[in-house]
C-alpha positions as CSV (number, residue, x, y, z in Angstrom):
1,M,-3.7,-15.4,6.1
2,D,-0.6,-16.3,4.1
3,V,1.7,-18.0,6.9
4,E,5.1,-18.0,4.7
5,Q,4.6,-15.0,4.2
6,V,3.8,-13.8,8.2
7,I,6.9,-15.7,9.2
8,E,9.5,-13.9,6.6
9,E,8.1,-11.2,7.9
10,L,8.2,-11.4,11.6
11,Y,11.9,-13.3,11.4
12,G,13.1,-9.7,9.3
13,L,11.9,-7.8,12.8
14,R,14.3,-6.8,15.3
15,P,14.1,-9.1,18.6
16,E,12.7,-7.1,21.0
17,D,9.9,-6.5,18.1
18,F,8.8,-10.0,17.4
19,T,7.1,-11.1,20.1
20,A,4.4,-8.2,19.8
21,A,3.9,-8.9,16.0
22,R,3.8,-12.5,16.1
23,D,0.8,-12.0,19.2
24,A,-1.1,-9.2,16.5
25,Y,-1.1,-12.1,14.2
26,V,-2.1,-14.9,16.5
27,V,-4.9,-12.6,17.0
28,E,-5.8,-11.9,13.7
29,A,-5.7,-15.7,12.7
30,R,-8.0,-16.4,15.5
31,A,-10.4,-14.2,15.2
32,A,-10.6,-15.2,11.3
33,G,-11.1,-18.5,12.2
34,D,-7.9,-19.7,10.9
35,A,-6.6,-22.5,13.0
36,Q,-4.0,-23.6,11.7
37,A,-2.6,-20.2,11.1
38,V,-3.1,-19.7,15.2
39,K,-1.2,-23.0,15.7
40,A,1.8,-22.4,13.2
41,V,2.1,-18.5,14.0
42,S,1.8,-18.8,17.9
43,G,4.5,-21.9,17.5
44,L,6.9,-19.3,16.3
45,R,10.3,-18.6,18.1
46,R,11.4,-15.0,18.7
47,P,15.4,-15.3,17.8
48,T,18.5,-14.6,19.9
49,T,20.1,-11.4,19.2
50,A,22.7,-13.6,17.3
51,A,20.4,-15.4,15.9
52,W,19.0,-12.2,14.2
53,V,22.0,-10.5,13.2
54,S,23.1,-14.5,11.3
55,N,19.4,-13.8,9.7
56,L,19.9,-10.2,8.4
57,F,23.2,-10.9,7.3
58,V,21.8,-13.9,4.7
59,R,18.7,-11.2,3.3
60,E,21.0,-8.6,2.8
61,R,24.5,-10.3,1.9
62,P,23.7,-13.2,-1.0
63,G,27.0,-13.1,-2.3
64,D,28.9,-13.4,1.1
65,V,26.2,-16.0,2.0
66,D,27.1,-18.2,-1.2
67,R,30.9,-17.6,-0.5
68,L,30.8,-19.0,3.1
69,L,28.8,-22.3,1.4
70,A,31.3,-23.0,-0.8
71,L,34.2,-22.4,2.0
72,G,31.8,-25.3,4.3
73,E,31.9,-27.4,1.4
74,A,35.8,-27.2,0.5
75,L,36.2,-27.7,4.7
76,R,34.2,-30.9,4.5
77,E,35.7,-32.1,1.4
78,A,38.9,-31.6,3.1
79,H,38.5,-33.4,6.2
80,R,36.6,-36.0,4.4
81,T,39.8,-37.3,2.0
82,L,42.2,-35.7,5.2
83,D,44.6,-33.7,2.9
84,P,46.1,-31.6,4.4
85,A,47.7,-28.9,2.6
86,K,43.6,-28.3,1.5
87,M,43.2,-28.7,5.5
88,R,46.0,-25.9,5.7
89,D,44.4,-23.3,3.3
90,A,41.0,-24.2,3.6
91,S,41.2,-23.7,7.9
92,G,43.2,-20.2,7.0
93,Q,40.5,-18.9,4.8
94,R,37.9,-20.4,7.7
95,H,39.2,-17.7,10.5
96,K,39.5,-14.9,8.2
97,V,36.6,-15.3,6.3
98,V,34.3,-15.8,10.2
99,A,35.6,-13.4,11.5
100,A,35.4,-10.5,8.5
101,L,32.3,-11.8,8.0
102,A,30.5,-11.4,11.7
103,R,32.5,-8.0,11.4
104,E,30.7,-7.1,8.6
105,A,26.8,-9.0,9.9
106,A,27.8,-6.9,13.4
107,G,28.1,-3.9,11.5
108,R,24.4,-4.2,9.6
109,A,22.9,-5.3,12.3
110,R,24.0,-1.3,13.9
111,E,23.3,0.9,11.4
112,A,19.4,-1.1,11.7
113,G,19.5,0.1,15.5
114,Q,20.4,-3.1,17.0
115,P,23.5,-3.4,19.7
116,V,25.9,-6.1,19.0
117,S,28.5,-6.9,22.4
118,D,31.4,-9.1,22.2
119,A,29.1,-12.0,23.5
120,V,26.7,-11.9,20.7
121,L,29.5,-11.0,18.2
122,H,30.8,-14.2,19.4
123,D,27.6,-16.3,19.2
124,V,27.9,-15.2,15.8
125,E,30.9,-16.6,14.6
126,Q,30.3,-19.4,16.3
127,I,27.1,-19.9,13.9
128,F,30.0,-19.5,10.9
129,H,31.5,-22.1,12.3
130,A,29.2,-24.2,12.7
131,V,27.3,-23.5,8.6
132,L,31.2,-24.5,7.6
133,A,30.9,-27.4,9.7
134,G,27.3,-29.0,8.9
135,S,25.9,-29.3,5.6
136,D,22.4,-29.7,7.6
137,V,23.2,-26.0,9.9
138,A,24.0,-24.6,6.5
139,E,20.5,-25.2,5.0
140,R,18.8,-23.9,7.7
141,W,21.1,-21.0,8.3
142,A,20.6,-20.1,4.5
143,A,16.8,-19.8,5.3
144,G,17.8,-16.3,7.4
145,R,15.0,-17.7,10.1
146,L,17.5,-19.3,13.5
147,V,16.1,-18.8,16.2
148,K,19.4,-19.4,18.2
149,A,23.2,-20.4,17.9
150,P,23.5,-23.9,16.5
151,E,25.9,-25.9,18.8
152,A,29.4,-25.3,18.6
153,P,31.4,-28.2,16.3
154,V,33.1,-31.0,17.7
155,G,36.2,-32.7,15.7
156,F,36.3,-29.8,13.2
157,G,39.5,-28.9,14.2
158,E,42.5,-27.9,12.2
159,V,44.7,-30.7,11.4
160,L,48.1,-29.8,10.4
161,P,50.2,-32.6,9.2
162,E,52.7,-32.7,11.8
163,A,49.0,-33.6,13.9
164,K,47.8,-35.9,11.5
165,G,51.5,-37.9,11.5
166,R,50.8,-38.3,15.9
167,R,47.5,-39.4,15.5
168,S,48.5,-42.5,12.8
169,G,51.3,-43.4,15.4
170,A,51.3,-45.8,18.6
171,A,49.4,-44.0,20.9
172,G,51.0,-44.1,25.1
173,P,51.8,-41.2,27.4
174,A,53.9,-38.3,27.3
175,T,57.0,-38.4,27.8
176,T,59.3,-35.4,29.1
177,S,62.1,-36.2,29.3
178,T,64.9,-34.8,26.8
179,P,65.3,-36.6,23.5
180,P,68.7,-37.1,22.1
181,G,70.6,-34.3,20.8
182,V,68.3,-31.5,22.1
183,E,70.3,-28.9,24.0
184,P,68.5,-29.0,27.8
185,S,67.9,-25.2,27.5
186,K,65.6,-26.1,23.9
187,S,64.1,-28.7,26.2
188,G,63.3,-26.3,28.9
189,A,62.2,-23.6,25.8
190,K,59.2,-26.3,24.6
191,R,58.4,-26.7,28.5
192,A,58.2,-23.5,28.6
193,S,55.9,-22.8,25.2
194,R,54.0,-26.0,26.0
195,A,52.6,-24.3,29.8
196,E,52.0,-20.9,27.7
197,A,50.0,-23.0,24.8
198,E,48.1,-24.6,28.4
199,R,47.4,-21.5,29.6
200,R,45.9,-19.9,26.8
201,E,43.5,-23.0,26.1
202,R,43.2,-22.6,30.0
203,E,41.9,-18.4,29.0
204,R,40.0,-19.8,25.7
205,R,37.9,-22.5,27.7
206,E,37.3,-19.8,30.8
207,A,35.9,-17.3,28.3
208,E,33.9,-19.9,26.5
209,A,32.2,-20.8,29.6
210,A,31.9,-17.9,30.5
211,V,30.4,-17.0,26.8
212,A,28.2,-20.4,27.0
213,E,26.4,-18.6,30.7
214,A,26.2,-15.3,29.3
215,R,24.1,-17.3,26.0
216,A,22.2,-19.6,28.3
217,R,20.8,-16.5,30.6
218,D,19.2,-14.6,27.2
219,E,18.2,-18.5,26.1
220,A,16.7,-18.2,29.5
221,L,15.0,-14.3,29.5
222,S,13.7,-15.3,25.6
223,A,12.0,-18.3,27.2
224,A,10.8,-15.8,29.7
225,E,9.8,-13.2,27.3
226,E,7.9,-16.3,25.4
227,E,5.6,-16.6,28.1
228,R,4.9,-13.4,28.7
229,G,4.0,-12.6,25.1
230,A,2.0,-15.6,24.7
231,A,0.3,-14.5,28.5
232,E,-0.9,-11.2,26.5
233,A,-2.7,-12.9,23.9
234,E,-4.6,-14.4,26.1
235,V,-5.1,-11.1,27.8
236,A,-5.8,-9.8,24.9
237,T,-8.1,-12.4,23.6
238,A,-10.0,-12.6,27.0
239,D,-10.1,-8.6,26.6
240,E,-11.5,-9.2,23.1
241,R,-13.9,-11.2,24.3
242,V,-15.3,-8.8,27.5
243,A,-15.3,-6.6,25.2
244,E,-18.0,-8.3,22.7
245,L,-19.9,-9.1,25.3
246,E,-20.5,-6.1,27.4
247,R,-21.5,-4.7,23.7
248,Q,-24.1,-7.7,23.9
249,L,-25.5,-6.6,26.8
250,T,-25.3,-3.0,25.8
251,E,-27.3,-3.5,23.0
252,A,-30.0,-6.6,25.1
253,K,-30.6,-3.5,27.4
254,E,-31.4,-1.2,24.9
255,N,-33.5,-3.6,23.5
256,R,-35.1,-4.2,26.6
257,R,-35.4,-0.7,27.0
258,A,-37.8,-0.1,23.5
259,T,-39.9,-3.4,24.2
260,R,-40.5,-1.7,27.8
261,D,-41.6,1.5,26.1
262,A,-43.2,-0.5,23.2
263,A,-45.3,-2.4,25.8
264,A,-46.1,1.0,27.8
265,E,-47.2,2.4,24.5
266,A,-49.4,-0.2,23.9
267,A,-51.1,-0.4,27.3
268,K,-51.9,2.9,27.3
269,A,-53.8,2.3,23.9
270,V,-55.8,-0.5,25.2
271,K,-56.5,1.5,27.6
272,D,-58.0,4.4,25.7
273,A,-59.1,2.5,23.0
274,G,-61.0,0.4,26.2
275,R,-62.5,4.2,27.1
276,A,-63.2,5.2,23.7
277,A,-65.3,1.5,23.6
278,R,-67.3,2.4,26.5
279,D,-67.9,5.8,25.6
280,A,-69.5,4.5,22.2
281,H,-71.0,1.3,24.1
282,R,-72.8,4.6,26.4
283,A,-73.7,6.7,22.9
284,A,-75.8,3.6,21.5
285,D,-77.9,3.1,24.3
286,R,-78.7,6.8,24.6
287,A,-79.7,6.5,20.4
288,T,-81.8,3.1,20.8
289,S,-83.2,4.3,24.2
290,K,-84.7,7.7,22.2
291,V,-85.5,5.6,18.5
292,E,-87.7,3.0,21.2
293,R,-89.4,6.5,23.2
294,S,-90.0,8.2,19.8
295,A,-91.8,4.5,18.4
296,D,-94.3,4.3,21.8
């Protein structure tokens, strides 16, 4: 069995078709006595819907894959050099590109018959953001065999020049007093703006928590389906063994019947041969007695 070809085929299937196809290959490899293939294929995990959507995108849009990989390299370089201009430019591209490509990936998945919910679309975007943030994730993603969304990148946010300046300043508690030369009304507007920003941040965190919960439920479902698939594969193997034993039993019974018939025929032949032998002996005795009487 060509394991690489099997893996490539399996990760091209829709998630709901993955487990049954994988288990069928495991049964085939086990029947062929290919223990290495059994181990490699049985260890494959069903991709989440978001991972499958991402894998489909990688397979069907190689040009956009290269574009995303190039943008990721530019972003990582900008963060390494802390170049504010490059970071602003690359970060602006990031959100536009990720949103556009995630929609494109979702559209292709729907064309393939796979529904894509808002939570799945969010996870696809997270995958693309993780690809931009880490070269190791990008390499795994480009192979088109992701099983689940990588962890969200940490420390890869947008850094504007003024934010960079604040980071370089002395650390200290934030002040809420009105700076010299700033009118109280402007200070109030700033406080309102800050409150609005905090509200949005709170809503964003709540949304992320809800998405994380949905993702955890999806992973739990995937794990349960994996366990069910493994159990069904074992049942299939046991069924095959039972069928083979039943075939052997039927064959043995047929052999026993044939042997009994042959034994019965042999016993009849022995009986017939004994009768014939006795008749022959009596005929011989009569003939001998006749000869003897003639001689006298």
